[in-house]
All heavy atoms as an XYZ file, in Angstrom:
685
protein
N     -27.135     51.126      9.593
C     -26.769     52.217      8.717
C     -26.370     53.461      9.528
O     -25.467     54.174      9.157
C     -27.934     52.525      7.784
C     -27.575     53.574      6.761
S     -26.139     53.156      5.808
C     -26.882     52.732      4.288
N     -27.073     53.671     10.627
C     -26.769     54.834     11.465
C     -25.363     54.735     12.036
O     -24.675     55.740     12.161
C     -27.814     54.939     12.581
C     -27.602     56.124     13.475
C     -27.861     57.400     13.013
C     -27.122     55.959     14.759
C     -27.648     58.501     13.826
C     -26.912     57.041     15.582
C     -27.180     58.315     15.115
N     -24.938     53.523     12.351
C     -23.602     53.323     12.903
C     -22.525     53.647     11.864
O     -21.491     54.231     12.204
C     -23.455     51.883     13.386
C     -22.173     51.628     14.126
C     -22.093     50.205     14.629
O     -22.898     49.367     14.272
N     -21.108     49.944     15.463
N     -22.762     53.328     10.591
C     -21.812     53.658      9.528
C     -21.672     55.172      9.373
O     -20.578     55.689      9.215
C     -22.263     53.068      8.187
C     -21.871     51.664      7.942
C     -22.280     51.301      6.524
C     -21.816     49.931      6.152
N     -22.216     49.590      4.780
N     -22.795     55.864      9.402
C     -22.755     57.320      9.259
C     -22.063     57.969     10.447
O     -21.323     58.935     10.281
C     -24.167     57.873      9.103
C     -24.803     57.523      7.783
C     -26.233     58.015      7.692
O     -26.834     58.415      8.685
N     -26.790     57.979      6.492
N     -22.268     57.435     11.613
C     -21.611     57.978     12.797
C     -20.106     57.789     12.712
O     -19.339     58.713     13.003
C     -22.161     57.300     14.070
O     -23.578     57.444     14.096
C     -21.563     57.915     15.310
N     -19.675     56.603     12.298
C     -18.245     56.350     12.144
C     -17.637     57.258     11.070
O     -16.524     57.758     11.232
C     -17.994     54.888     11.773
C     -18.166     53.934     12.915
C     -17.851     52.507     12.484
C     -18.046     51.538     13.603
N     -17.768     50.146     13.189
N     -18.377     57.478      9.981
C     -17.879     58.343      8.917
C     -17.755     59.784      9.409
O     -16.756     60.460      9.127
C     -18.800     58.275      7.705
N     -18.738     60.262     10.139
C     -18.677     61.632     10.657
C     -17.560     61.792     11.673
O     -16.866     62.813     11.685
C     -20.025     62.022     11.270
C     -21.156     62.249     10.272
C     -22.467     62.502     11.011
C     -20.837     63.395      9.349
N     -17.354     60.783     12.514
C     -16.253     60.842     13.485
C     -14.916     60.859     12.754
O     -14.007     61.603     13.126
C     -16.350     59.665     14.473
C     -17.534     59.884     15.409
C     -15.064     59.511     15.272
C     -17.846     58.710     16.304
N     -14.795     60.077     11.687
C     -13.557     60.067     10.898
C     -13.302     61.413     10.244
O     -12.174     61.904     10.233
C     -13.623     58.987      9.818
O     -13.753     57.716     10.377
N     -14.346     62.018      9.711
C     -14.208     63.320      9.052
C     -13.784     64.387     10.057
O     -12.860     65.167      9.798
C     -15.531     63.701      8.346
C     -15.757     62.793      7.142
C     -15.527     65.159      7.926
C     -17.147     62.880      6.558
N     -14.425     64.406     11.206
C     -14.083     65.400     12.238
C     -12.666     65.176     12.750
O     -11.900     66.127     12.962
C     -15.124     65.373     13.381
C     -14.663     66.192     14.568
C     -16.467     65.860     12.877
N     -12.284     63.912     12.934
C     -10.939     63.603     13.410
C      -9.887     64.032     12.390
O      -8.850     64.604     12.766
C     -10.813     62.094     13.690
O     -11.820     61.708     14.631
C      -9.452     61.752     14.237
N     -10.121     63.764     11.115
C      -9.182     64.208     10.084
C      -9.057     65.723     10.066
O      -7.951     66.264      9.957
C      -9.628     63.709      8.705
C      -9.360     62.253      8.369
C     -10.039     61.890      7.053
C      -7.872     61.996      8.272
N     -10.180     66.409     10.164
C     -10.154     67.867     10.137
C      -9.399     68.436     11.337
O      -8.539     69.309     11.186
C     -11.585     68.420     10.105
C     -11.635     69.913     10.024
C     -11.396     70.557      8.819
C     -11.905     70.680     11.144
C     -11.429     71.941      8.736
C     -11.936     72.057     11.080
C     -11.705     72.686      9.868
N      -9.696     67.935     12.526
C      -9.031     68.448     13.725
C      -7.545     68.085     13.735
O      -6.715     68.885     14.192
C      -9.720     67.929     14.979
C     -11.131     68.467     15.221
C     -11.741     67.832     16.459
C     -11.125     69.973     15.324
N      -7.207     66.903     13.226
C      -5.795     66.538     13.098
C      -5.073     67.463     12.132
O      -3.929     67.865     12.376
N      -5.731     67.817     11.034
C      -5.143     68.752     10.085
C      -4.932     70.126     10.683
O      -3.891     70.753     10.482
N      -5.908     70.590     11.438
C      -5.783     71.890     12.093
C      -4.627     71.863     13.089
O      -3.850     72.826     13.191
C      -7.113     72.280     12.773
C      -6.942     73.476     13.684
C      -8.175     72.556     11.729
N      -4.481     70.763     13.826
C      -3.396     70.634     14.787
C      -2.035     70.662     14.089
O      -1.113     71.346     14.547
C      -3.553     69.341     15.590
C      -2.484     69.079     16.636
C      -2.581     70.115     17.749
C      -2.626     67.684     17.188
N      -1.907     69.955     12.977
C      -0.649     69.956     12.242
C      -0.325     71.347     11.693
O       0.837     71.777     11.726
C      -0.675     68.949     11.086
C      -0.200     67.586     11.467
C      -1.096     66.558     11.665
C       1.148     67.327     11.614
C      -0.663     65.296     12.010
C       1.593     66.067     11.956
C       0.679     65.046     12.155
N      -1.314     72.051     11.178
C      -1.084     73.407     10.667
C      -0.654     74.326     11.809
O       0.267     75.138     11.650
C      -2.347     73.944      9.953
C      -2.221     75.419      9.642
C      -2.595     73.156      8.673
N      -1.285     74.196     12.959
C      -0.905     74.996     14.126
C       0.548     74.718     14.524
O       1.312     75.649     14.773
C      -1.844     74.706     15.298
C      -1.390     75.353     16.585
C      -1.611     76.700     16.809
C      -0.714     74.625     17.560
C      -1.180     77.305     17.979
C      -0.279     75.211     18.721
C      -0.510     76.558     18.927
O      -0.071     77.163     20.080
N       0.912     73.443     14.593
C       2.277     73.075     14.963
C       3.270     73.647     13.959
O       4.322     74.177     14.332
C       2.421     71.541     15.078
C       3.874     71.121     15.126
C       1.689     71.040     16.299
N       2.944     73.563     12.692
C       3.846     74.091     11.668
C       4.030     75.591     11.760
O       5.156     76.096     11.712
N       2.943     76.317     11.891
C       3.030     77.773     11.909
C       3.639     78.321     13.201
O       4.472     79.220     13.175
C       1.646     78.409     11.720
C       1.253     78.581     10.279
C       0.047     78.087      9.825
C       2.070     79.239      9.386
C      -0.334     78.250      8.510
C       1.706     79.401      8.073
C       0.499     78.904      7.632
N       3.203     77.793     14.332
C       3.566     78.413     15.593
C       4.675     77.705     16.356
O       5.286     78.307     17.236
C       2.331     78.549     16.479
C       1.294     79.444     15.882
C       0.107     78.929     15.406
C       1.524     80.802     15.761
C      -0.853     79.750     14.836
C       0.571     81.634     15.200
C      -0.618     81.102     14.734
N       4.931     76.443     16.076
C       5.948     75.699     16.826
C       7.055     75.138     15.945
O       7.955     74.478     16.455
C       5.300     74.544     17.593
C       4.278     74.967     18.599
C       4.921     75.674     19.758
N       3.908     76.073     20.722
C       3.929     77.212     21.356
N       4.897     78.075     21.148
N       2.981     77.513     22.207
N       7.007     75.366     14.645
C       7.997     74.803     13.738
C       9.414     75.266     14.022
O      10.366     74.470     14.023
N       9.582     76.547     14.267
C      10.917     77.081     14.552
C      11.464     76.519     15.862
O      12.640     76.147     15.945
C      10.863     78.605     14.611
C      12.212     79.257     14.750
C      12.096     80.774     14.647
N      13.394     81.403     14.648
C      14.108     81.643     15.756
N      13.634     81.285     16.921
N      15.281     82.220     15.669
N      10.623     76.413     16.879
C      11.061     75.858     18.165
C      11.454     74.391     18.039
O      12.423     73.945     18.658
C       9.958     76.004     19.214
C       9.609     77.455     19.497
O      10.494     78.313     19.300
O       8.468     77.720     19.906
N      10.716     73.651     17.236
C      11.046     72.239     17.010
C      12.382     72.123     16.313
O      13.222     71.290     16.681
C       9.929     71.548     16.205
C       8.658     71.449     17.038
C      10.370     70.164     15.741
C       7.448     70.993     16.262
N      12.620     72.953     15.304
C      13.894     72.918     14.581
C      15.062     73.252     15.498
O      16.121     72.609     15.433
C      13.856     73.886     13.402
N      14.893     74.226     16.343
C      15.968     74.607     17.265
C      16.247     73.488     18.259
O      17.409     73.168     18.536
C      15.614     75.934     17.970
C      15.678     77.084     16.962
C      16.530     76.190     19.149
C      15.157     78.399     17.478
N      15.204     72.871     18.791
C      15.433     71.798     19.765
C      16.003     70.544     19.117
O      16.764     69.812     19.755
C      14.139     71.476     20.509
O      13.190     70.907     19.633
N      15.659     70.275     17.864
C      16.203     69.102     17.160
C      17.678     69.304     16.830
O      18.476     68.367     16.911
C      15.380     68.817     15.884
C      16.081     67.849     14.966
C      14.010     68.292     16.235
N      18.060     70.521     16.478
C      19.434     70.761     16.040
C      20.405     70.996     17.201
O      21.614     71.042     16.987
C      19.482     71.976     15.110
O      19.197     73.156     15.824
N      19.907     71.116     18.418
C      20.775     71.403     19.566
C      21.601     70.174     19.942
O      21.047     69.123     20.272
C      19.928     71.815     20.766
C      20.747     72.146     21.993
C      19.828     72.578     23.125
N      20.610     72.995     24.263
C      20.814     72.247     25.339
N      20.282     71.040     25.415
N      21.541     72.696     26.331
N      22.923     70.294     19.912
C      23.761     69.181     20.372
C      23.642     69.016     21.883
O      23.374     69.976     22.610
C      25.182     69.601     19.997
C      25.043     70.752     19.072
C      23.718     71.374     19.337
N      23.866     67.811     22.340
C      23.731     67.524     23.764
C      24.790     68.267     24.564
O      25.982     68.185     24.277
C      23.855     66.024     24.008
C      23.451     65.599     25.392
C      23.402     64.099     25.523
O      23.011     63.429     24.566
O      23.778     63.609     26.596
N      24.368     69.015     25.542
C      25.273     69.743     26.423
C      25.818     71.030     25.838
O      26.726     71.630     26.410
N      25.303     71.500     24.723
C      25.812     72.715     24.093
C      25.126     73.950     24.667
O      23.943     73.939     24.984
C      25.586     72.658     22.596
N      25.909     75.011     24.788
C      25.359     76.288     25.231
C      25.016     77.194     24.062
O      24.133     78.038     24.162
C      26.355     77.004     26.142
C      26.497     76.295     27.465
O      25.569     75.654     27.923
N      27.670     76.388     28.063
N      25.721     77.041     22.958
C      25.457     77.849     21.773
C      25.561     76.996     20.524
O      26.429     76.141     20.413
N      24.666     77.205     19.592
C      24.675     76.449     18.344
C      23.905     77.243     17.292
O      23.226     78.215     17.606
C      24.052     75.055     18.539
C      22.587     75.082     18.821
C      21.578     74.942     17.923
C      21.962     75.289     20.085
N      20.365     75.045     18.535
C      20.568     75.251     19.865
C      22.430     75.496     21.372
C      19.654     75.427     20.890
C      21.504     75.660     22.390
C      20.146     75.627     22.144
N      24.019     76.828     16.056
C      23.277     77.473     14.979
C      22.350     76.445     14.346
O      22.637     75.260     14.329
C      24.221     78.033     13.895
O      24.992     76.967     13.352
C      25.120     79.101     14.477
N      21.258     76.943     13.844
C      20.279     76.098     13.162
C      20.170     76.593     11.729
O      19.969     77.788     11.499
C      18.915     76.185     13.855
O      19.077     75.834     15.232
C      17.923     75.245     13.228
N      20.286     75.679     10.786
C      20.232     76.084      9.379
C      18.811     76.497      9.000
O      17.822     76.017      9.557
C      20.700     74.940      8.474
O      19.779     73.874      8.529
N      18.741     77.385      8.046
C      17.446     77.864      7.568
C      16.664     76.744      6.897
O      15.433     76.710      6.955
C      17.649     79.040      6.604
C      16.356     79.682      6.152
C      15.552     80.260      7.305
O      16.103     80.830      8.232
N      14.246     80.111      7.258
N      17.377     75.801      6.279
C      16.703     74.676      5.626
C      15.977     73.804      6.647
O      14.860     73.344      6.401
C      17.703     73.823      4.839
C      18.263     74.503      3.613
C      19.444     75.425      3.927
O      19.968     75.362      5.066
O      19.814     76.198      3.047
N      16.605     73.576      7.800
C      15.960     72.784      8.848
C      14.755     73.521      9.412
O      13.707     72.915      9.658
C      16.954     72.446      9.964
C      16.417     71.589     11.100
C      15.983     70.227     10.589
C      17.448     71.447     12.189
N      14.889     74.809      9.602
C      13.760     75.601     10.100
C      12.611     75.554      9.103
O      11.455     75.333      9.476
C      14.191     77.047     10.397
C      15.151     77.080     11.579
C      12.976     77.934     10.677
C      15.764     78.440     11.843
N      12.927     75.724      7.823
C      11.884     75.683      6.792
C      11.206     74.324      6.733
O       9.978     74.234      6.588
C      12.480     76.019      5.426
O      12.944     77.340      5.406
N      11.993     73.259      6.837
C      11.387     71.930      6.760
C      10.513     71.647      7.979
O       9.473     70.996      7.848
C      12.460     70.860      6.618
O      13.256     70.782      7.779
N      10.908     72.120      9.148
C      10.094     71.909     10.345
C       8.854     72.796     10.351
O       7.913     72.542     11.108
C      10.916     72.165     11.606
S      12.115     70.870     11.955
N       8.833     73.821      9.543
C       7.641     74.660      9.420
C       6.716     74.125      8.334
O       5.526     73.915      8.555
C       8.026     76.129      9.123
C       8.688     76.753     10.339
C       6.806     76.939      8.692
C       9.247     78.142     10.101
N       7.256     73.881      7.138
C       6.409     73.558      5.997
C       5.931     72.117      5.962
O       4.843     71.837      5.446
C       7.124     73.898      4.691
C       7.333     75.382      4.532
C       8.588     75.916      4.328
C       6.263     76.259      4.617
C       8.785     77.274      4.198
C       6.443     77.627      4.499
C       7.711     78.124      4.283
O       7.886     79.466      4.162
N       6.708     71.177      6.483
C       6.284     69.777      6.455
C       4.994     69.553      7.249
O       4.051     68.945      6.720
C       7.422     68.871      6.951
C       7.137     67.415      6.809
C       7.100     66.820      5.559
C       6.890     66.646      7.927
C       6.825     65.472      5.432
C       6.622     65.296      7.807
C       6.585     64.709      6.551
N       4.884     70.021      8.492
C       3.592     69.854      9.192
C       2.453     70.620      8.530
O       1.306     70.160      8.549
C       3.851     70.400     10.590
C       5.308     70.374     10.762
C       5.895     70.552      9.407
N       2.755     71.772      7.931
C       1.697     72.535      7.259
C       1.168     71.767      6.065
O      -0.047     71.692      5.843
C       2.220     73.930      6.845
C       2.459     74.778      8.086
C       1.230     74.625      5.919
C       3.136     76.097      7.812
N       2.056     71.160      5.286
C       1.628     70.382      4.118
C       0.790     69.183      4.551
O      -0.252     68.888      3.950
C       2.851     69.953      3.280
C       3.472     71.173      2.615
C       2.470     68.904      2.249
C       4.811     70.909      1.966
N       1.228     68.495      5.597
C       0.451     67.357      6.098
C      -0.912     67.825      6.615
O      -1.947     67.198      6.342
C       1.226     66.616      7.197
C       2.419     65.896      6.606
C       0.332     65.610      7.925
C       3.310     65.232      7.612
N      -0.938     68.929      7.339
C      -2.196     69.444      7.878
C      -3.178     69.859      6.805
O      -4.370     69.536      6.873
N      -2.701     70.556      5.789
C      -3.585     70.972      4.695
C      -4.083     69.745      3.941
O      -5.257     69.691      3.533
C      -2.851     71.966      3.764
C      -3.635     72.203      2.488
C      -2.609     73.275      4.487
N      -3.227     68.740      3.776
C      -3.649     67.507      3.114
C      -4.753     66.807      3.911
O      -5.726     66.309      3.321
C      -2.472     66.558      2.939
O      -1.475     67.134      2.149
N      -4.630     66.761      5.222
C      -5.670     66.138      6.045
C      -6.976     66.930      5.998
O      -8.063     66.345      5.965
C      -5.184     66.000      7.489
C      -4.121     64.947      7.748
C      -3.664     65.006      9.207
C      -4.625     63.574      7.414
N      -6.874     68.247      5.976
C      -8.084     69.070      5.877
C      -8.769     68.844      4.531
O      -9.996     68.682      4.462
C      -7.746     70.556      6.100
C      -7.347     70.784      7.555
C      -8.930     71.452      5.727
C      -6.778     72.159      7.841
N      -7.994     68.804      3.454
C      -8.581     68.529      2.137
C      -9.188     67.138      2.083
O     -10.253     66.943      1.482
C      -7.528     68.700      1.043
C      -7.098     70.126      0.744
C      -5.972     70.131     -0.291
C      -8.272     70.942      0.249
N      -8.532     66.162      2.690
C      -9.072     64.812      2.729
C     -10.400     64.772      3.482
O     -11.338     64.086      3.049
C      -8.059     63.871      3.371
C      -8.333     62.385      3.303
C      -8.333     61.907      1.859
C      -7.282     61.635      4.092
N     -10.509     65.501      4.566
C     -11.777     65.530      5.303
C     -12.877     66.207      4.475
O     -14.030     65.772      4.518
C     -11.608     66.231      6.644
O     -11.416     67.617      6.475
N     -12.510     67.232      3.719
C     -13.501     67.890      2.854
C     -13.956     66.948      1.753
O     -15.153     66.860      1.439
C     -12.917     69.200      2.273
C     -12.760     70.229      3.381
C     -13.805     69.749      1.162
C     -11.984     71.463      2.972
N     -13.026     66.203      1.169
C     -13.380     65.244      0.115
C     -14.271     64.142      0.677
O     -15.292     63.783      0.072
C     -12.108     64.667     -0.540
C     -11.405     65.741     -1.350
C     -12.434     63.460     -1.407
C     -10.007     65.356     -1.800
N     -13.919     63.596      1.840
C     -14.744     62.554      2.461
C     -16.133     63.063      2.783
O     -17.121     62.362      2.563
C     -14.078     62.019      3.718
C     -12.993     61.025      3.483
C     -12.192     60.619      4.527
C     -12.751     60.488      2.235
C     -11.174     59.703      4.331
C     -11.743     59.572      2.021
C     -10.958     59.183      3.071
N     -16.228     64.277      3.305
C     -17.551     64.809      3.642
C     -18.378     65.065      2.385
O     -19.592     64.856      2.386
C     -17.427     66.077      4.482
O     -16.773     67.094      3.746
N     -17.739     65.489      1.299
C     -18.458     65.692      0.040
C     -18.982     64.374     -0.512
O     -20.136     64.290     -0.952
C     -17.549     66.349     -0.992
O     -17.106     67.595     -0.551
N     -18.145     63.343     -0.482
C     -18.577     62.030     -0.967
C     -19.714     61.495     -0.108
O     -20.701     60.953     -0.627
C     -17.383     61.054     -0.989
C     -17.844     59.627     -1.192
C     -16.398     61.459     -2.059
N     -19.614     61.652      1.207
C     -20.671     61.195      2.100
C     -21.963     61.962      1.848
O     -23.048     61.365      1.799
C     -20.237     61.356      3.553
C     -21.220     60.870      4.610
C     -21.351     59.358      4.547
C     -20.773     61.307      5.982
N     -21.872     63.259      1.652
C     -23.061     64.063      1.395
C     -23.694     63.700      0.062
O     -24.926     63.574     -0.033
C     -22.699     65.550      1.420
C     -23.879     66.457      1.233
C     -24.834     66.581      2.226
C     -24.032     67.188      0.070
C     -25.921     67.414      2.062
C     -25.119     68.026     -0.111
C     -26.056     68.142      0.903
N     -22.890     63.501     -0.987
C     -23.417     63.110     -2.294
C     -24.101     61.750     -2.203
O     -25.187     61.530     -2.755
C     -22.310     63.124     -3.362
C     -21.900     64.560     -3.661
C     -22.746     62.431     -4.638
C     -20.651     64.692     -4.509
N     -23.464     60.815     -1.489
C     -24.067     59.490     -1.307
C     -25.377     59.594     -0.533
O     -26.350     58.910     -0.860
C     -23.070     58.589     -0.563
C     -23.583     57.210     -0.332
N     -23.787     56.302     -1.353
C     -23.960     56.579      0.816
C     -24.253     55.184     -0.849
N     -24.367     55.327      0.474
N     -25.429     60.438      0.463
C     -26.626     60.622      1.252
C     -27.766     61.230      0.415
O     -28.905     60.824      0.516
C     -26.308     61.488      2.455
C     -27.461     61.775      3.355
C     -28.194     60.885      4.046
C     -28.018     63.066      3.629
N     -29.173     61.531      4.766
C     -29.077     62.868      4.527
C     -27.713     64.355      3.222
C     -29.831     63.916      5.009
C     -28.454     65.402      3.709
C     -29.515     65.175      4.589
N     -27.431     62.209     -0.436
C     -28.427     62.842     -1.303
C     -28.957     61.834     -2.316
O     -30.173     61.747     -2.553
C     -27.832     64.062     -2.033
C     -27.543     65.183     -1.048
C     -28.718     64.552     -3.161
C     -28.780     65.795     -0.439
N     -28.070     61.064     -2.938
C     -28.508     60.081     -3.939
C     -29.336     58.961     -3.317
O     -30.239     58.439     -3.951
C     -27.295     59.491     -4.665
C     -26.650     60.479     -5.599
O     -27.283     61.433     -6.034
N     -25.399     60.277     -5.906
N     -29.031     58.596     -2.097
C     -29.770     57.526     -1.435
C     -31.166     57.991     -1.021
O     -32.110     57.196     -1.016
C     -28.994     57.037     -0.220
C     -29.556     55.781      0.351
C     -28.678     55.258      1.427
C     -29.255     53.944      1.935
N     -28.399     53.327      2.908
N     -31.321     59.255     -0.689
C     -32.625     59.751     -0.232
C     -33.602     59.938     -1.392
O     -34.803     59.998     -1.174
C     -32.471     61.060      0.530
O     -32.006     62.075     -0.337
N     -33.098     60.022     -2.615
C     -33.996     60.186     -3.779
C     -34.551     58.902     -4.254
O     -34.316     57.869     -4.243
C     -33.276     60.894     -4.917
C     -33.080     62.359     -4.613
O     -33.818     62.922     -3.816
N     -32.103     62.959     -5.229
């Protein structure tokens, strides 16, 4: 039983940290990712559309927030199960 709880806690922490990483990438590196993706090979000057910049910012943020919420839901279910089992 202890091994199951350890695996569950590791999964919850991993989901949470993965979500935080995705949110960080979206907020702080999204614009840089969009610029590097849109750059043609060998070009000195180019333009990046606002839609691409927005998608490279918001898509990782949405995934990150979803992973954080999933970790909160998993931890709540684990805690409720733990409380019910101890009674």
